[in-house]
ROKOL-224080 format. One record per atom (N, C-alpha, C, O, CB): x, y, z; chain; atom name; residue number from 1. Coordinates in nm, 3 decimals, padded with zeros to 5 digits. Glycine has a CB too. Layout:
+---------+---------+---------+-----+------+-----+
:       x :       y :       z : mol : atom : seq :
+---------+---------+---------+-----+------+-----+
:       X :       Y :       Z :   A :   CA : NUM :
...
+---------+---------+---------+-----+------+-----+
% end
This chain:
+---------+---------+---------+-----+------+-----+
:       x :       y :       z : mol : atom : seq :
+---------+---------+---------+-----+------+-----+
:  00.090 : -00.108 : -00.008 :   A :    N :   1 :
:  00.017 :  00.002 :  00.001 :   A :   CA :   1 :
:  00.096 :  00.116 :  00.001 :   A :    C :   1 :
:  00.205 :  00.120 :  00.057 :   A :    O :   1 :
: -00.060 : -00.002 :  00.106 :   A :   CB :   1 :
:  00.040 :  00.221 : -00.068 :   A :    N :   2 :
:  00.120 :  00.336 : -00.076 :   A :   CA :   2 :
:  00.126 :  00.417 :  00.090 :   A :    C :   2 :
:  00.045 :  00.395 :  00.180 :   A :    O :   2 :
:  00.048 :  00.433 : -00.203 :   A :   CB :   2 :
:  00.220 :  00.495 :  00.094 :   A :    N :   3 :
:  00.237 :  00.572 :  00.230 :   A :   CA :   3 :
:  00.209 :  00.707 :  00.197 :   A :    C :   3 :
:  00.261 :  00.761 :  00.100 :   A :    O :   3 :
:  00.385 :  00.561 :  00.299 :   A :   CB :   3 :
:  00.117 :  00.775 :  00.282 :   A :    N :   4 :
:  00.092 :  00.901 :  00.288 :   A :   CA :   4 :
:  00.114 :  00.977 :  00.429 :   A :    C :   4 :
:  00.088 :  00.927 :  00.538 :   A :    O :   4 :
: -00.034 :  00.910 :  00.241 :   A :   CB :   4 :
:  00.167 :  01.113 :  00.408 :   A :    N :   5 :
:  00.209 :  01.176 :  00.497 :   A :   CA :   5 :
:  00.084 :  01.281 :  00.527 :   A :    C :   5 :
:  00.021 :  01.336 :  00.437 :   A :    O :   5 :
:  00.345 :  01.228 :  00.459 :   A :   CB :   5 :
:  00.059 :  01.299 :  00.658 :   A :    N :   6 :
: -00.061 :  01.392 :  00.701 :   A :   CA :   6 :
:  00.010 :  01.552 :  00.711 :   A :    C :   6 :
:  00.101 :  01.589 :  00.784 :   A :    O :   6 :
: -00.133 :  01.335 :  00.870 :   A :   CB :   6 :
: -00.056 :  01.620 :  00.624 :   A :    N :   7 :
:  00.004 :  01.763 :  00.626 :   A :   CA :   7 :
: -00.068 :  01.860 :  00.691 :   A :    C :   7 :
: -00.034 :  01.978 :  00.678 :   A :    O :   7 :
:  00.024 :  01.815 :  00.499 :   A :   CB :   7 :
: -00.173 :  01.826 :  00.767 :   A :    N :   8 :
: -00.269 :  01.919 :  00.857 :   A :   CA :   8 :
: -00.333 :  01.855 :  00.950 :   A :    C :   8 :
: -00.441 :  01.798 :  00.933 :   A :    O :   8 :
: -00.373 :  01.989 :  00.787 :   A :   CB :   8 :
: -00.260 :  01.862 :  01.072 :   A :    N :   9 :
: -00.298 :  01.774 :  01.202 :   A :   CA :   9 :
: -00.443 :  01.801 :  01.247 :   A :    C :   9 :
: -00.505 :  01.723 :  01.319 :   A :    O :   9 :
: -00.198 :  01.810 :  01.332 :   A :   CB :   9 :
: -00.500 :  01.929 :  01.194 :   A :    N :  10 :
: -00.640 :  01.936 :  01.244 :   A :   CA :  10 :
: -00.731 :  01.849 :  01.166 :   A :    C :  10 :
: -00.842 :  01.837 :  01.218 :   A :    O :  10 :
: -00.693 :  02.078 :  01.241 :   A :   CB :  10 :
: -00.714 :  01.790 :  01.060 :   A :    N :  11 :
: -00.801 :  01.733 :  00.994 :   A :   CA :  11 :
: -00.772 :  01.595 :  00.923 :   A :    C :  11 :
: -00.784 :  01.568 :  00.804 :   A :    O :  11 :
: -00.837 :  01.823 :  00.916 :   A :   CB :  11 :
: -00.726 :  01.505 :  01.040 :   A :    N :  12 :
: -00.678 :  01.365 :  00.989 :   A :   CA :  12 :
: -00.774 :  01.294 :  00.902 :   A :    C :  12 :
: -00.738 :  01.218 :  00.812 :   A :    O :  12 :
: -00.649 :  01.271 :  01.105 :   A :   CB :  12 :
: -00.916 :  01.322 :  00.935 :   A :    N :  13 :
: -00.987 :  01.213 :  00.851 :   A :   CA :  13 :
: -01.033 :  01.310 :  00.722 :   A :    C :  13 :
: -01.152 :  01.301 :  00.692 :   A :    O :  13 :
: -01.131 :  01.129 :  00.943 :   A :   CB :  13 :
: -00.962 :  01.387 :  00.656 :   A :    N :  14 :
: -00.991 :  01.450 :  00.542 :   A :   CA :  14 :
: -00.876 :  01.413 :  00.413 :   A :    C :  14 :
: -00.776 :  01.481 :  00.391 :   A :    O :  14 :
: -00.997 :  01.604 :  00.584 :   A :   CB :  14 :
: -00.912 :  01.306 :  00.347 :   A :    N :  15 :
: -00.808 :  01.277 :  00.240 :   A :   CA :  15 :
: -00.729 :  01.367 :  00.183 :   A :    C :  15 :
: -00.613 :  01.342 :  00.151 :   A :    O :  15 :
: -00.858 :  01.228 :  00.141 :   A :   CB :  15 :
: -00.793 :  01.493 :  00.165 :   A :    N :  16 :
: -00.709 :  01.592 :  00.085 :   A :   CA :  16 :
: -00.595 :  01.672 :  00.168 :   A :    C :  16 :
: -00.530 :  01.767 :  00.125 :   A :    O :  16 :
: -00.809 :  01.699 :  00.020 :   A :   CB :  16 :
: -00.584 :  01.616 :  00.294 :   A :    N :  17 :
: -00.493 :  01.683 :  00.372 :   A :   CA :  17 :
: -00.346 :  01.582 :  00.400 :   A :    C :  17 :
: -00.259 :  01.587 :  00.487 :   A :    O :  17 :
: -00.578 :  01.724 :  00.512 :   A :   CB :  17 :
: -00.363 :  01.507 :  00.302 :   A :    N :  18 :
: -00.227 :  01.409 :  00.277 :   A :   CA :  18 :
: -00.162 :  01.394 :  00.149 :   A :    C :  18 :
: -00.222 :  01.393 :  00.042 :   A :    O :  18 :
: -00.255 :  01.270 :  00.307 :   A :   CB :  18 :
: -00.030 :  01.381 :  00.166 :   A :    N :  19 :
:  00.024 :  01.389 :  00.031 :   A :   CA :  19 :
:  00.113 :  01.239 :  00.026 :   A :    C :  19 :
:  00.160 :  01.182 :  00.124 :   A :    O :  19 :
:  00.125 :  01.542 :  00.009 :   A :   CB :  19 :
:  00.119 :  01.200 : -00.099 :   A :    N :  20 :
:  00.175 :  01.093 : -00.130 :   A :   CA :  20 :
:  00.337 :  01.094 : -00.110 :   A :    C :  20 :
:  00.413 :  01.170 : -00.170 :   A :    O :  20 :
:  00.131 :  01.067 : -00.260 :   A :   CB :  20 :
:  00.375 :  00.994 : -00.014 :   A :    N :  21 :
:  00.523 :  00.980 : -00.007 :   A :   CA :  21 :
:  00.598 :  00.905 : -00.128 :   A :    C :  21 :
:  00.581 :  00.790 : -00.168 :   A :    O :  21 :
:  00.553 :  00.906 :  00.121 :   A :   CB :  21 :
:  00.682 :  01.001 : -00.172 :   A :    N :  22 :
:  00.779 :  00.943 : -00.296 :   A :   CA :  22 :
:  00.917 :  00.970 : -00.219 :   A :    C :  22 :
:  00.944 :  01.063 : -00.143 :   A :    O :  22 :
:  00.766 :  01.040 : -00.470 :   A :   CB :  22 :
:  01.000 :  00.862 : -00.262 :   A :    N :  23 :
:  01.122 :  00.857 : -00.216 :   A :   CA :  23 :
:  01.164 :  00.801 : -00.071 :   A :    C :  23 :
:  01.127 :  00.692 : -00.027 :   A :    O :  23 :
:  01.158 :  00.977 : -00.230 :   A :   CB :  23 :
:  01.246 :  00.890 : -00.005 :   A :    N :  24 :
:  01.259 :  00.852 :  00.156 :   A :   CA :  24 :
:  01.124 :  00.900 :  00.242 :   A :    C :  24 :
:  01.065 :  01.007 :  00.229 :   A :    O :  24 :
:  01.404 :  00.939 :  00.228 :   A :   CB :  24 :
:  01.095 :  00.803 :  00.322 :   A :    N :  25 :
:  00.976 :  00.839 :  00.416 :   A :   CA :  25 :
:  01.044 :  00.921 :  00.513 :   A :    C :  25 :
:  01.160 :  00.913 :  00.552 :   A :    O :  25 :
:  00.897 :  00.712 :  00.488 :   A :   CB :  25 :
:  00.932 :  01.017 :  00.552 :   A :    N :  26 :
:  00.971 :  01.102 :  00.671 :   A :   CA :  26 :
:  00.989 :  01.041 :  00.781 :   A :    C :  26 :
:  00.928 :  00.937 :  00.806 :   A :    O :  26 :
:  00.887 :  01.198 :  00.701 :   A :   CB :  26 :
:  01.075 :  01.097 :  00.865 :   A :    N :  27 :
:  01.126 :  01.048 :  01.009 :   A :   CA :  27 :
:  00.988 :  01.061 :  01.093 :   A :    C :  27 :
:  00.927 :  01.169 :  01.098 :   A :    O :  27 :
:  01.265 :  01.153 :  01.081 :   A :   CB :  27 :
:  00.951 :  00.967 :  01.147 :   A :    N :  28 :
:  00.819 :  00.955 :  01.234 :   A :   CA :  28 :
:  00.904 :  00.919 :  01.374 :   A :    C :  28 :
:  00.976 :  00.819 :  01.381 :   A :    O :  28 :
:  00.690 :  00.819 :  01.173 :   A :   CB :  28 :
:  00.887 :  01.007 :  01.476 :   A :    N :  29 :
:  00.941 :  00.964 :  01.618 :   A :   CA :  29 :
:  00.849 :  01.036 :  01.709 :   A :    C :  29 :
:  00.824 :  01.156 :  01.701 :   A :    O :  29 :
:  01.104 :  01.006 :  01.649 :   A :   CB :  29 :
:  00.796 :  00.947 :  01.802 :   A :    N :  30 :
:  00.706 :  01.000 :  01.901 :   A :   CA :  30 :
:  00.568 :  00.942 :  01.905 :   A :    C :  30 :
:  00.545 :  00.843 :  01.836 :   A :    O :  30 :
:  00.695 :  01.139 :  01.882 :   A :   CB :  30 :
:  00.479 :  00.993 :  01.977 :   A :    N :  31 :
:  00.349 :  00.920 :  02.001 :   A :   CA :  31 :
:  00.227 :  01.022 :  02.001 :   A :    C :  31 :
:  00.115 :  00.981 :  02.033 :   A :    O :  31 :
:  00.356 :  00.839 :  02.144 :   A :   CB :  31 :
:  00.246 :  01.147 :  01.968 :   A :    N :  32 :
:  00.153 :  01.237 :  01.991 :   A :   CA :  32 :
:  00.032 :  01.258 :  01.887 :   A :    C :  32 :
: -00.087 :  01.268 :  01.918 :   A :    O :  32 :
:  00.223 :  01.349 :  02.007 :   A :   CB :  32 :
:  00.087 :  01.262 :  01.756 :   A :    N :  33 :
:  00.009 :  01.309 :  01.639 :   A :   CA :  33 :
:  00.045 :  01.198 :  01.536 :   A :    C :  33 :
:  00.144 :  01.126 :  01.547 :   A :    O :  33 :
:  00.049 :  01.466 :  01.587 :   A :   CB :  33 :
: -00.057 :  01.191 :  01.424 :   A :    N :  34 :
: -00.037 :  01.110 :  01.322 :   A :   CA :  34 :
:  00.080 :  01.173 :  01.227 :   A :    C :  34 :
:  00.077 :  01.290 :  01.188 :   A :    O :  34 :
: -00.172 :  01.089 :  01.254 :   A :   CB :  34 :
:  00.182 :  01.083 :  01.196 :   A :    N :  35 :
:  00.276 :  01.122 :  01.088 :   A :   CA :  35 :
:  00.244 :  01.067 :  00.949 :   A :    C :  35 :
:  00.224 :  01.141 :  00.853 :   A :    O :  35 :
:  00.413 :  01.077 :  01.124 :   A :   CB :  35 :
:  00.240 :  00.945 :  00.944 :   A :    N :  36 :
:  00.214 :  00.875 :  00.806 :   A :   CA :  36 :
:  00.102 :  00.749 :  00.824 :   A :    C :  36 :
:  00.087 :  00.689 :  00.930 :   A :    O :  36 :
:  00.369 :  00.811 :  00.744 :   A :   CB :  36 :
:  00.036 :  00.723 :  00.717 :   A :    N :  37 :
: -00.036 :  00.599 :  00.711 :   A :   CA :  37 :
: -00.024 :  00.535 :  00.583 :   A :    C :  37 :
: -00.001 :  00.591 :  00.476 :   A :    O :  37 :
: -00.174 :  00.618 :  00.741 :   A :   CB :  37 :
: -00.045 :  00.394 :  00.606 :   A :    N :  38 :
: -00.049 :  00.304 :  00.479 :   A :   CA :  38 :
: -00.179 :  00.303 :  00.432 :   A :    C :  38 :
: -00.255 :  00.247 :  00.510 :   A :    O :  38 :
: -00.005 :  00.158 :  00.501 :   A :   CB :  38 :
: -00.231 :  00.347 :  00.329 :   A :    N :  39 :
: -00.347 :  00.323 :  00.284 :   A :   CA :  39 :
: -00.372 :  00.305 :  00.135 :   A :    C :  39 :
: -00.286 :  00.353 :  00.061 :   A :    O :  39 :
: -00.415 :  00.413 :  00.329 :   A :   CB :  39 :
: -00.468 :  00.248 :  00.083 :   A :    N :  40 :
: -00.495 :  00.242 : -00.072 :   A :   CA :  40 :
: -00.510 :  00.381 : -00.111 :   A :    C :  40 :
: -00.560 :  00.468 : -00.038 :   A :    O :  40 :
: -00.629 :  00.155 : -00.115 :   A :   CB :  40 :
: -00.462 :  00.399 : -00.236 :   A :    N :  41 :
: -00.486 :  00.516 : -00.305 :   A :   CA :  41 :
: -00.628 :  00.534 : -00.344 :   A :    C :  41 :
: -00.680 :  00.437 : -00.400 :   A :    O :  41 :
: -00.404 :  00.520 : -00.417 :   A :   CB :  41 :
: -00.707 :  00.649 : -00.324 :   A :    N :  42 :
: -00.829 :  00.675 : -00.385 :   A :   CA :  42 :
: -00.853 :  00.713 : -00.532 :   A :    C :  42 :
: -00.957 :  00.761 : -00.578 :   A :    O :  42 :
: -00.878 :  00.766 : -00.316 :   A :   CB :  42 :
: -00.751 :  00.688 : -00.592 :   A :    N :  43 :
: -00.740 :  00.711 : -00.747 :   A :   CA :  43 :
: -00.696 :  00.883 : -00.781 :   A :    C :  43 :
: -00.684 :  00.924 : -00.897 :   A :    O :  43 :
: -00.909 :  00.668 : -00.823 :   A :   CB :  43 :
: -00.679 :  00.951 : -00.689 :   A :    N :  44 :
: -00.644 :  01.090 : -00.709 :   A :   CA :  44 :
: -00.518 :  01.116 : -00.631 :   A :    C :  44 :
: -00.487 :  01.234 : -00.611 :   A :    O :  44 :
: -00.757 :  01.186 : -00.665 :   A :   CB :  44 :
: -00.442 :  01.021 : -00.586 :   A :    N :  45 :
: -00.309 :  01.037 : -00.523 :   A :   CA :  45 :
: -00.334 :  01.087 : -00.357 :   A :    C :  45 :
: -00.255 :  01.146 : -00.284 :   A :    O :  45 :
: -00.218 :  01.157 : -00.619 :   A :   CB :  45 :
: -00.457 :  01.046 : -00.330 :   A :    N :  46 :
: -00.495 :  01.065 : -00.177 :   A :   CA :  46 :
: -00.553 :  00.939 : -00.108 :   A :    C :  46 :
: -00.628 :  00.870 : -00.176 :   A :    O :  46 :
: -00.606 :  01.179 : -00.161 :   A :   CB :  46 :
: -00.528 :  00.902 :  00.011 :   A :    N :  47 :
: -00.545 :  00.779 :  00.076 :   A :   CA :  47 :
: -00.703 :  00.779 :  00.086 :   A :    C :  47 :
: -00.774 :  00.878 :  00.104 :   A :    O :  47 :
: -00.461 :  00.767 :  00.221 :   A :   CB :  47 :
: -00.747 :  00.632 :  00.069 :   A :    N :  48 :
: -00.889 :  00.589 :  00.096 :   A :   CA :  48 :
: -00.883 :  00.573 :  00.239 :   A :    C :  48 :
: -00.808 :  00.498 :  00.301 :   A :    O :  48 :
: -00.939 :  00.454 :  00.020 :   A :   CB :  48 :
: -00.985 :  00.663 :  00.294 :   A :    N :  49 :
: -00.979 :  00.647 :  00.449 :   A :   CA :  49 :
: -01.089 :  00.575 :  00.482 :   A :    C :  49 :
: -01.184 :  00.644 :  00.519 :   A :    O :  49 :
: -00.979 :  00.777 :  00.532 :   A :   CB :  49 :
: -01.109 :  00.433 :  00.479 :   A :    N :  50 :
: -01.195 :  00.350 :  00.528 :   A :   CA :  50 :
: -01.218 :  00.325 :  00.661 :   A :    C :  50 :
: -01.141 :  00.377 :  00.741 :   A :    O :  50 :
: -01.175 :  00.257 :  00.483 :   A :   CB :  50 :
: -01.305 :  00.260 :  00.698 :   A :    N :  51 :
: -01.326 :  00.228 :  00.856 :   A :   CA :  51 :
: -01.220 :  00.167 :  00.928 :   A :    C :  51 :
: -01.196 :  00.204 :  01.043 :   A :    O :  51 :
: -01.438 :  00.136 :  00.878 :   A :   CB :  51 :
: -01.155 :  00.077 :  00.873 :   A :    N :  52 :
: -01.059 : -00.005 :  00.906 :   A :   CA :  52 :
: -00.939 :  00.110 :  00.932 :   A :    C :  52 :
: -00.885 :  00.113 :  01.043 :   A :    O :  52 :
: -01.034 : -00.122 :  00.789 :   A :   CB :  52 :
: -00.900 :  00.198 :  00.833 :   A :    N :  53 :
: -00.785 :  00.292 :  00.892 :   A :   CA :  53 :
: -00.823 :  00.394 :  00.983 :   A :    C :  53 :
: -00.747 :  00.440 :  01.069 :   A :    O :  53 :
: -00.715 :  00.365 :  00.786 :   A :   CB :  53 :
: -00.951 :  00.430 :  00.963 :   A :    N :  54 :
: -00.991 :  00.529 :  01.062 :   A :   CA :  54 :
: -00.989 :  00.451 :  01.211 :   A :    C :  54 :
: -00.937 :  00.512 :  01.304 :   A :    O :  54 :
: -01.145 :  00.592 :  01.020 :   A :   CB :  54 :
: -01.038 :  00.337 :  01.233 :   A :    N :  55 :
: -01.009 :  00.299 :  01.340 :   A :   CA :  55 :
: -00.873 :  00.292 :  01.387 :   A :    C :  55 :
: -00.843 :  00.344 :  01.494 :   A :    O :  55 :
: -01.060 :  00.204 :  01.346 :   A :   CB :  55 :
: -00.776 :  00.224 :  01.308 :   A :    N :  56 :
: -00.637 :  00.229 :  01.359 :   A :   CA :  56 :
: -00.590 :  00.362 :  01.398 :   A :    C :  56 :
: -00.510 :  00.368 :  01.491 :   A :    O :  56 :
: -00.546 :  00.176 :  01.261 :   A :   CB :  56 :
: -00.631 :  00.479 :  01.334 :   A :    N :  57 :
: -00.592 :  00.611 :  01.384 :   A :   CA :  57 :
: -00.646 :  00.648 :  01.505 :   A :    C :  57 :
: -00.579 :  00.707 :  01.590 :   A :    O :  57 :
: -00.623 :  00.710 :  01.298 :   A :   CB :  57 :
: -00.779 :  00.613 :  01.523 :   A :    N :  58 :
: -00.832 :  00.650 :  01.666 :   A :   CA :  58 :
: -00.735 :  00.558 :  01.771 :   A :    C :  58 :
: -00.674 :  00.603 :  01.868 :   A :    O :  58 :
: -01.013 :  00.606 :  01.682 :   A :   CB :  58 :
: -00.738 :  00.440 :  01.733 :   A :    N :  59 :
: -00.658 :  00.345 :  01.848 :   A :   CA :  59 :
: -00.515 :  00.405 :  01.859 :   A :    C :  59 :
: -00.465 :  00.415 :  01.971 :   A :    O :  59 :
: -00.643 :  00.167 :  01.801 :   A :   CB :  59 :
: -00.454 :  00.442 :  01.762 :   A :    N :  60 :
: -00.294 :  00.500 :  01.778 :   A :   CA :  60 :
: -00.301 :  00.610 :  01.873 :   A :    C :  60 :
: -00.235 :  00.614 :  01.977 :   A :    O :  60 :
: -00.220 :  00.562 :  01.630 :   A :   CB :  60 :
: -00.394 :  00.714 :  01.829 :   A :    N :  61 :
: -00.410 :  00.820 :  01.921 :   A :   CA :  61 :
: -00.435 :  00.817 :  02.068 :   A :    C :  61 :
: -00.380 :  00.882 :  02.156 :   A :    O :  61 :
: -00.497 :  00.881 :  01.879 :   A :   CB :  61 :
: -00.554 :  00.704 :  02.076 :   A :    N :  62 :
: -00.584 :  00.687 :  02.220 :   A :   CA :  62 :
: -00.475 :  00.608 :  02.297 :   A :    C :  62 :
: -00.461 :  00.626 :  02.418 :   A :    O :  62 :
: -00.718 :  00.616 :  02.235 :   A :   CB :  62 :
: -00.412 :  00.536 :  02.241 :   A :    N :  63 :
: -00.307 :  00.459 :  02.298 :   A :   CA :  63 :
: -00.166 :  00.525 :  02.301 :   A :    C :  63 :
: -00.076 :  00.481 :  02.374 :   A :    O :  63 :
: -00.301 :  00.334 :  02.226 :   A :   CB :  63 :
: -00.151 :  00.620 :  02.226 :   A :    N :  64 :
:  00.003 :  00.676 :  02.204 :   A :   CA :  64 :
:  00.069 :  00.577 :  02.146 :   A :    C :  64 :
:  00.190 :  00.584 :  02.167 :   A :    O :  64 :
:  00.088 :  00.718 :  02.333 :   A :   CB :  64 :
:  00.030 :  00.473 :  02.070 :   A :    N :  65 :
:  00.115 :  00.364 :  01.999 :   A :   CA :  65 :
:  00.112 :  00.361 :  01.856 :   A :    C :  65 :
:  00.005 :  00.396 :  01.807 :   A :    O :  65 :
:  00.076 :  00.231 :  02.040 :   A :   CB :  65 :
:  00.209 :  00.326 :  01.772 :   A :    N :  66 :
:  00.188 :  00.304 :  01.657 :   A :   CA :  66 :
:  00.093 :  00.169 :  01.602 :   A :    C :  66 :
:  00.096 :  00.061 :  01.661 :   A :    O :  66 :
:  00.312 :  00.308 :  01.617 :   A :   CB :  66 :
:  00.031 :  00.187 :  01.514 :   A :    N :  67 :
: -00.048 :  00.079 :  01.463 :   A :   CA :  67 :
:  00.007 :  00.015 :  01.336 :   A :    C :  67 :
:  00.101 :  00.074 :  01.285 :   A :    O :  67 :
: -00.183 :  00.126 :  01.438 :   A :   CB :  67 :
: -00.034 : -00.092 :  01.279 :   A :    N :  68 :
:  00.029 : -00.171 :  01.167 :   A :   CA :  68 :
:  00.013 : -00.075 :  01.058 :   A :    C :  68 :
:  00.102 : -00.091 :  00.974 :   A :    O :  68 :
: -00.038 : -00.317 :  01.135 :   A :   CB :  68 :
: -00.076 :  00.027 :  01.028 :   A :    N :  69 :
: -00.092 :  00.109 :  00.927 :   A :   CA :  69 :
: -00.090 :  00.256 :  00.946 :   A :    C :  69 :
: -00.126 :  00.341 :  00.864 :   A :    O :  69 :
: -00.199 :  00.075 :  00.874 :   A :   CB :  69 :
: -00.041 :  00.276 :  01.071 :   A :    N :  70 :
: -00.023 :  00.432 :  01.137 :   A :   CA :  70 :
:  00.092 :  00.473 :  01.215 :   A :    C :  70 :
:  00.115 :  00.428 :  01.328 :   A :    O :  70 :
: -00.130 :  00.462 :  01.232 :   A :   CB :  70 :
:  00.158 :  00.549 :  01.163 :   A :    N :  71 :
:  00.294 :  00.590 :  01.245 :   A :   CA :  71 :
:  00.280 :  00.732 :  01.303 :   A :    C :  71 :
:  00.247 :  00.829 :  01.234 :   A :    O :  71 :
:  00.433 :  00.588 :  01.144 :   A :   CB :  71 :
:  00.308 :  00.737 :  01.438 :   A :    N :  72 :
:  00.295 :  00.870 :  01.501 :   A :   CA :  72 :
:  00.419 :  00.939 :  01.521 :   A :    C :  72 :
:  00.526 :  00.881 :  01.502 :   A :    O :  72 :
:  00.231 :  00.862 :  01.628 :   A :   CB :  72 :
:  00.413 :  01.056 :  01.557 :   A :    N :  73 :
:  00.525 :  01.147 :  01.575 :   A :   CA :  73 :
:  00.494 :  01.252 :  01.696 :   A :    C :  73 :
:  00.379 :  01.263 :  01.739 :   A :    O :  73 :
:  00.551 :  01.225 :  01.434 :   A :   CB :  73 :
:  00.599 :  01.326 :  01.749 :   A :    N :  74 :
:  00.566 :  01.427 :  01.835 :   A :   CA :  74 :
:  00.545 :  01.559 :  01.757 :   A :    C :  74 :
:  00.514 :  01.662 :  01.818 :   A :    O :  74 :
:  00.670 :  01.439 :  01.939 :   A :   CB :  74 :
+---------+---------+---------+-----+------+-----+
% end
């Protein structure tokens, strides 16, 4: 699955606030906010935010722990 970087922390459920990562992935260290997600491309270079990935995002933020498809940072 493609890797997407969240560009606007105020709207993590909005696909237009992500950019497709090309080349070297960003450094994601910490446990406070979403850094990157692994998700299917919705056909326009943005992530498809289905129930599964949204659930992982909520779990990651609530537990301050990376999930299989969600990486956090400070």
